[in-house]
Every structure is written in C-alpha cells, then in structure tokens.
DRENDO-1510 file (C-alpha; in Angstrom, 1 decimal, always signed):
<recs>
REC; n; res; u; v; w
REC; 1; UNK; +13.8; +48.2; -26.8 .
REC; 2; UNK; +14.5; +48.9; -23.3 .
REC; 3; UNK; +12.4; +47.6; -21.8 .
REC; 4; UNK; +12.2; +44.1; -23.8 .
REC; 5; UNK; +15.9; +44.2; -23.0 .
REC; 6; UNK; +15.1; +44.6; -19.7 .
REC; 7; UNK; +12.2; +41.8; -19.4 .
REC; 8; UNK; +13.2; +39.0; -22.0 .
REC; 9; UNK; +16.7; +38.0; -20.0 .
REC; 10; UNK; +14.7; +38.1; -16.8 .
REC; 11; UNK; +11.7; +35.5; -19.0 .
REC; 12; UNK; +14.8; +33.4; -20.4 .
REC; 13; UNK; +16.4; +33.3; -16.9 .
REC; 14; UNK; +13.3; +32.4; -15.4 .
REC; 15; UNK; +12.7; +29.8; -18.1 .
REC; 16; UNK; +16.2; +28.2; -18.1 .
REC; 17; UNK; +15.9; +27.8; -14.2 .
REC; 18; UNK; +12.9; +26.0; -14.6 .
REC; 19; UNK; +13.9; +23.8; -17.3 .
REC; 20; UNK; +17.0; +22.9; -15.4 .
REC; 21; UNK; +15.0; +22.3; -12.2 .
REC; 22; UNK; +12.7; +19.8; -14.4 .
REC; 23; UNK; +15.8; +18.0; -15.9 .
REC; 24; UNK; +17.6; +17.6; -12.4 .
REC; 25; UNK; +14.4; +15.9; -11.0 .
REC; 26; UNK; +13.5; +13.6; -14.2 .
REC; 27; UNK; +17.3; +12.4; -13.3 .
REC; 28; UNK; +16.6; +12.1; -10.0 .
REC; 29; UNK; +13.2; +10.1; -11.1 .
REC; 30; UNK; +14.9; +7.4; -12.9 .
REC; 31; UNK; +18.2; +7.2; -10.4 .
REC; 32; UNK; +15.5; +6.0; -8.0 .
REC; 33; UNK; +13.2; +4.5; -10.0 .
REC; 34; UNK; +16.9; +2.3; -11.0 .
REC; 35; UNK; +17.8; +1.9; -7.7 .
REC; 36; UNK; +14.6; +0.2; -6.5 .
REC; 37; UNK; +13.9; -2.2; -8.9 .
REC; 38; UNK; +17.8; -3.8; -8.9 .
REC; 39; UNK; +16.8; -4.1; -5.1 .
REC; 40; UNK; +13.4; -5.3; -6.3 .
REC; 41; UNK; +15.2; -7.6; -8.9 .
REC; 42; UNK; +17.7; -9.1; -5.5 .
REC; 43; UNK; +15.2; -9.6; -3.5 .
REC; 44; UNK; +12.7; -11.7; -5.3 .
REC; 45; UNK; +15.6; -14.3; -6.3 .
REC; 46; UNK; +16.6; -14.7; -2.8 .
REC; 47; UNK; +13.0; -15.0; -1.9 .
REC; 48; UNK; +12.0; -17.5; -5.1 .
REC; 49; UNK; +14.7; -19.3; -3.7 .
REC; 50; UNK; +12.6; -19.7; -0.1 .
REC; 51; UNK; +8.9; -20.5; -2.0 .
REC; 52; UNK; +8.5; -23.1; -0.2 .
REC; 53; UNK; +8.1; -21.5; +3.0 .
REC; 54; UNK; +6.3; -18.5; +1.3 .
REC; 55; UNK; +3.8; -20.4; +0.6 .
REC; 56; UNK; +3.2; -22.4; +3.8 .
REC; 57; UNK; +3.5; -19.3; +5.5 .
REC; 58; UNK; +0.8; -17.6; +3.4 .
REC; 59; UNK; -1.4; -20.2; +3.0 .
REC; 60; UNK; -1.4; -21.3; +6.9 .
REC; 61; UNK; -4.2; -19.3; +7.4 .
REC; 62; UNK; -6.1; -19.9; +4.5 .
REC; 63; UNK; -5.9; -23.9; +5.4 .
REC; 64; UNK; -6.9; -23.6; +8.9 .
REC; 65; UNK; -10.2; -21.3; +8.0 .
REC; 66; UNK; -10.9; -24.6; +5.4 .
REC; 67; UNK; -13.7; -26.6; +6.8 .
REC; 68; UNK; -12.5; -30.5; +7.3 .
REC; 69; UNK; -11.7; -32.4; +4.7 .
REC; 70; UNK; -11.1; -29.2; +1.5 .
REC; 71; UNK; -8.5; -28.8; -0.5 .
REC; 72; UNK; -6.5; -26.2; -2.2 .
REC; 73; UNK; -6.1; -28.1; -5.8 .
REC; 74; UNK; -4.1; -26.7; -9.3 .
REC; 75; UNK; -6.1; -26.8; -12.0 .
REC; 76; UNK; -3.6; -26.2; -15.1 .
REC; 77; UNK; -0.2; -27.5; -15.5 .
REC; 78; UNK; +1.9; -24.1; -15.0 .
REC; 79; UNK; +0.0; -23.0; -12.0 .
REC; 80; UNK; +1.9; -24.3; -9.0 .
REC; 81; UNK; +5.4; -22.5; -10.9 .
REC; 82; UNK; +3.5; -19.3; -11.8 .
REC; 83; UNK; +2.5; -19.4; -7.5 .
REC; 84; UNK; +5.6; -19.5; -6.8 .
REC; 85; UNK; +6.6; -16.8; -8.9 .
REC; 86; UNK; +3.6; -14.3; -7.4 .
REC; 87; UNK; +4.2; -15.6; -4.5 .
REC; 88; UNK; +8.0; -14.0; -4.6 .
REC; 89; UNK; +7.4; -11.2; -5.9 .
REC; 90; UNK; +4.7; -10.4; -3.4 .
REC; 91; UNK; +7.2; -10.9; -0.5 .
REC; 92; UNK; +9.3; -8.8; -2.7 .
REC; 93; UNK; +7.7; -5.9; -2.9 .
REC; 94; UNK; +6.6; -6.5; +0.9 .
REC; 95; UNK; +10.3; -6.6; +1.7 .
REC; 96; UNK; +11.6; -3.6; -0.2 .
REC; 97; UNK; +8.7; -1.4; +1.2 .
REC; 98; UNK; +10.7; +0.5; +3.1 .
REC; 99; UNK; +12.8; +1.5; +0.1 .
REC; 100; UNK; +9.7; +2.2; -1.8 .
REC; 101; UNK; +7.9; +4.8; +0.2 .
REC; 102; UNK; +11.1; +6.9; +0.9 .
REC; 103; UNK; +12.3; +7.5; -3.1 .
REC; 104; UNK; +8.7; +7.7; -3.6 .
REC; 105; UNK; +8.4; +10.2; -0.9 .
REC; 106; UNK; +11.3; +11.5; -2.0 .
REC; 107; UNK; +10.4; +11.8; -5.6 .
REC; 108; UNK; +6.7; +13.3; -4.2 .
REC; 109; UNK; +8.6; +16.5; -2.7 .
REC; 110; UNK; +11.1; +17.3; -4.8 .
REC; 111; UNK; +8.3; +17.5; -7.6 .
REC; 112; UNK; +5.8; +19.5; -5.4 .
REC; 113; UNK; +6.2; +24.0; -5.8 .
REC; 114; UNK; +6.3; +24.2; -2.2 .
REC; 115; UNK; +8.2; +21.0; -1.3 .
REC; 116; UNK; +10.3; +21.7; +2.0 .
REC; 117; UNK; +10.5; +18.2; +3.6 .
REC; 118; UNK; +13.1; +16.3; +5.9 .
REC; 119; UNK; +13.6; +13.3; +7.8 .
REC; 120; UNK; +12.4; +10.6; +4.8 .
REC; 121; UNK; +13.9; +8.0; +6.8 .
REC; 122; UNK; +11.7; +8.4; +9.8 .
REC; 123; UNK; +8.8; +9.1; +7.1 .
REC; 124; UNK; +9.6; +5.4; +5.6 .
REC; 125; UNK; +10.0; +3.9; +8.7 .
REC; 126; UNK; +6.4; +4.7; +10.0 .
REC; 127; UNK; +4.9; +4.2; +6.5 .
REC; 128; UNK; +7.0; +0.8; +6.3 .
REC; 129; UNK; +5.0; +0.0; +9.9 .
REC; 130; UNK; +2.0; +0.7; +9.1 .
REC; 131; UNK; +2.1; -1.2; +6.3 .
REC; 132; UNK; +3.3; -4.8; +8.2 .
REC; 133; UNK; +0.6; -3.8; +10.9 .
REC; 134; UNK; -2.3; -3.6; +8.3 .
REC; 135; UNK; -0.6; -6.6; +5.9 .
REC; 136; UNK; -0.7; -8.6; +9.2 .
REC; 137; UNK; -4.1; -7.4; +10.0 .
REC; 138; UNK; -5.7; -8.7; +7.1 .
REC; 139; UNK; -3.3; -11.8; +6.8 .
REC; 140; UNK; -4.0; -13.0; +10.6 .
REC; 141; UNK; -7.4; -11.6; +11.3 .
REC; 142; UNK; -9.5; -10.7; +8.0 .
REC; 143; UNK; -8.5; -13.0; +5.0 .
REC; 144; UNK; -9.2; -15.9; +7.6 .
REC; 145; UNK; -12.6; -15.2; +8.3 .
REC; 146; UNK; -13.5; -14.1; +4.8 .
REC; 147; UNK; -12.2; -17.2; +3.4 .
REC; 148; UNK; -14.3; -19.3; +6.6 .
REC; 149; UNK; -17.8; -17.2; +5.6 .
REC; 150; UNK; -17.3; -17.9; +2.8 .
REC; 151; UNK; -16.9; -21.7; +2.7 .
REC; 152; UNK; -18.7; -22.8; +5.4 .
REC; 153; UNK; -21.8; -22.7; +3.5 .
REC; 154; UNK; -23.1; -26.0; +2.0 .
REC; 155; UNK; -19.8; -27.6; +3.1 .
REC; 156; UNK; -22.1; -30.2; +4.4 .
REC; 157; UNK; -23.1; -31.0; +1.6 .
REC; 158; UNK; -20.2; -30.1; -1.0 .
REC; 159; UNK; -16.7; -31.1; -1.6 .
REC; 160; UNK; -14.7; -28.3; -0.8 .
REC; 161; UNK; -11.5; -27.7; -3.9 .
REC; 162; UNK; -10.3; -24.4; -4.3 .
REC; 163; UNK; -7.9; -23.3; -6.8 .
REC; 164; UNK; -4.7; -22.5; -4.7 .
REC; 165; UNK; -3.5; -19.5; -7.7 .
REC; 166; UNK; -7.1; -18.0; -7.5 .
REC; 167; UNK; -7.0; -18.0; -3.4 .
REC; 168; UNK; -3.6; -16.4; -3.8 .
REC; 169; UNK; -5.2; -14.0; -6.0 .
REC; 170; UNK; -7.9; -12.5; -3.9 .
REC; 171; UNK; -5.2; -12.8; -0.7 .
REC; 172; UNK; -2.6; -10.9; -2.4 .
REC; 173; UNK; -5.0; -8.4; -4.0 .
REC; 174; UNK; -6.5; -8.5; -0.1 .
REC; 175; UNK; -3.2; -8.4; +1.8 .
REC; 176; UNK; -1.8; -5.4; -0.6 .
REC; 177; UNK; -4.9; -3.5; -0.7 .
REC; 178; UNK; -5.1; -3.1; +3.5 .
REC; 179; UNK; -1.4; -3.0; +3.8 .
REC; 180; UNK; -2.1; +0.6; +1.4 .
REC; 181; UNK; -5.4; +1.7; +2.7 .
REC; 182; UNK; -3.2; +1.7; +6.2 .
REC; 183; UNK; -1.1; +4.5; +4.8 .
REC; 184; UNK; -3.6; +7.0; +5.9 .
REC; 185; UNK; -1.5; +9.3; +8.6 .
REC; 186; UNK; +1.9; +8.6; +6.6 .
REC; 187; UNK; -0.1; +10.5; +4.1 .
REC; 188; UNK; -1.5; +12.7; +6.1 .
REC; 189; UNK; +1.9; +13.5; +8.3 .
REC; 190; UNK; +3.3; +14.3; +5.1 .
REC; 191; UNK; +0.6; +16.8; +3.6 .
REC; 192; UNK; +0.3; +18.3; +7.5 .
REC; 193; UNK; +4.1; +19.2; +7.0 .
REC; 194; UNK; +4.2; +20.8; +3.2 .
REC; 195; UNK; +1.1; +22.5; +4.6 .
REC; 196; UNK; -1.5; +21.5; +2.3 .
REC; 197; UNK; -4.3; +20.4; +5.2 .
REC; 198; UNK; -5.3; +21.1; +9.1 .
REC; 199; UNK; -6.9; +19.7; +11.6 .
REC; 200; UNK; -10.2; +21.4; +11.5 .
REC; 201; UNK; -10.2; +20.6; +7.3 .
REC; 202; UNK; -9.7; +17.1; +7.8 .
REC; 203; UNK; -12.4; +17.1; +10.6 .
REC; 204; UNK; -15.0; +18.2; +8.9 .
REC; 205; UNK; -14.5; +16.1; +6.0 .
REC; 206; UNK; -15.6; +12.8; +9.1 .
REC; 207; UNK; -19.1; +12.1; +7.0 .
REC; 208; UNK; -17.4; +10.9; +4.0 .
REC; 209; UNK; -14.7; +9.6; +5.5 .
REC; 210; UNK; -17.0; +7.8; +7.1 .
REC; 211; UNK; -19.0; +6.4; +3.7 .
REC; 212; UNK; -15.5; +6.3; +1.9 .
REC; 213; UNK; -14.2; +3.8; +4.8 .
REC; 214; UNK; -17.3; +1.6; +4.6 .
REC; 215; UNK; -16.7; +1.8; +0.6 .
REC; 216; UNK; -13.1; +0.5; +0.7 .
REC; 217; UNK; -14.2; -1.8; +3.3 .
REC; 218; UNK; -16.6; -3.3; +0.5 .
REC; 219; UNK; -14.1; -3.3; -2.3 .
REC; 220; UNK; -11.6; -5.0; -0.6 .
REC; 221; UNK; -12.9; -7.5; +1.8 .
REC; 222; UNK; -13.9; -11.0; -0.2 .
REC; 223; UNK; -17.2; -11.2; +1.5 .
REC; 224; UNK; -20.4; -9.5; +1.0 .
REC; 225; UNK; -20.9; -9.7; +5.0 .
REC; 226; UNK; -21.4; -6.4; +7.1 .
REC; 227; UNK; -19.0; -7.8; +10.1 .
REC; 228; UNK; -16.1; -8.6; +7.7 .
REC; 229; UNK; -16.5; -4.8; +5.9 .
REC; 230; UNK; -17.0; -3.4; +9.4 .
REC; 231; UNK; -13.7; -5.4; +10.7 .
REC; 232; UNK; -12.0; -3.5; +8.0 .
REC; 233; UNK; -13.3; +0.0; +8.0 .
REC; 234; UNK; -13.7; +0.7; +12.1 .
REC; 235; UNK; -9.7; +0.9; +12.0 .
REC; 236; UNK; -9.7; +2.8; +8.9 .
REC; 237; UNK; -11.5; +5.2; +10.5 .
REC; 238; UNK; -9.8; +4.8; +13.4 .
REC; 239; UNK; -6.8; +5.7; +12.1 .
REC; 240; UNK; -8.1; +8.6; +10.0 .
REC; 241; UNK; -9.1; +10.4; +13.1 .
REC; 242; UNK; -5.3; +9.4; +14.8 .
REC; 243; UNK; -4.5; +11.0; +11.6 .
REC; 244; UNK; -5.9; +14.9; +12.3 .
REC; 245; UNK; -4.2; +14.1; +16.1 .
REC; 246; UNK; -1.2; +13.9; +13.7 .
REC; 247; UNK; -1.8; +17.1; +11.6 .
REC; 248; UNK; -2.4; +18.8; +14.9 .
REC; 249; UNK; +0.8; +18.1; +16.3 .
REC; 250; UNK; +2.6; +18.9; +12.6 .
REC; 251; UNK; +0.7; +22.0; +13.0 .
REC; 252; UNK; +1.8; +22.9; +16.7 .
REC; 253; UNK; +5.4; +22.3; +15.8 .
</recs>
C-alpha cells in the first residue's frame, strides 16, 4: 500500500503533465492555423484585385516559349474566372510562404519530444528565400523550356491551341513542386539542430539521393526528355551537398 501511495501520485502527475503539454500544443496549433488562414484570405483578396497583372506576369514565359501563331484559349464558360481565382490563390500562397514556414517550424519543434530550437524567423526567412529561388528557377527557366520542347514538335503542320486552364494547372504544380524541393537545406538545418542527422549519415546516403533526385525531377517536370529532368535533378543534388555543409556547420557549433 505504501508503494502504491508512492507510485500512483507520480504516475498521475506525469499523465497530467503530458496531457497539459498536449492540450497546450493543440491550442497553439489552432491559434497559428487561424492566423495563417486569416493572412492567406487577406492576401488573396489583394491578389485577386490584381489578377489581370498576375495573368500577364505568370503566362509571359509560356507565351514566349510557344511557337509562332500558337494561342492560349478558354474552352469552358467559367474557365477564365476560375483561372483568375486560382492565380490569385497561388500568388497568395507564395506571398504568405514565410508565415507558413515560420508557424510550421514552431509547431514541429513544439510537438517534437527533443525539440529545443530558436531563431524561427531566420529559419523562415532562409526557407522562404530558397522557396522563391526554386519558384523563380521553374518560372523563368525550366517551365518555358518544357513548353518549348513539347509544343515545337509538329508545329509546322499542326496549329497549336492550348487550354489556358490546363497550362496553368501544369504551371502551378511545376513551380510549387520545385519551390518545395528547394527546401532541402532548410529541412536538414532544422533536423541538424534537433540532433536527428549528422554529416556522416547524410554523406552515406548519396546514392539513393541521386536516384531520388532524378525520380523527383521526372515526376515534377512536364517533359519526358532527360535534358529537362537533368536541369532540375542537378540543382537538387547540389542543394543536398550544400545541406551536408550546413549540417557540418551546425554540428560544429
């Protein structure tokens, strides 16, 4: 009975502590999710009011890559309106990416049992810079090259007319996927700060990383040619090598 009197209160205290931590984490998750969604809604309204300018900016590389005489057309009644809505939503996600990254990293560390990390604003800024760099690389280089590769075959005998909604769906998936893939150094930095990875561990995984980079490039890129896939795979491999250096610096500190 004395043993029970000594053990049960400690177990109950531990359960109460864990329950309180979980409730605090869930409340923090709800609060940050509401803040992020509210910011996204506000930025969406602003972006939608400039949807015409967004269309000209986002479709400019596509128009420049199309063969002479090719057209972007709308094939359904609501397609143009939905296109402007989707463009505004994509722009609002891009503009609020630093906020999403900031809250996301804070929540990850909050729920991680070994999570003690500071400098969330710097991490979000670093990750946002890489995200925008990847999106710009896809917008100005890879996507126009892919469109040019796919539409110039047989363009002398076939008049090219592309659905603008289909083109934008491909564009948004492509640019968003590259921006997310460029987060490799940010992810490695956070994992290194949490003590989950080491430079030696990362260096040993170079073979599956090279294979995974080409597989990911094949999934993201709109063309089946090896040149376009290599244009994405090699930067991803370079980012992974840079991530090993980032991990080494973190571990050294």
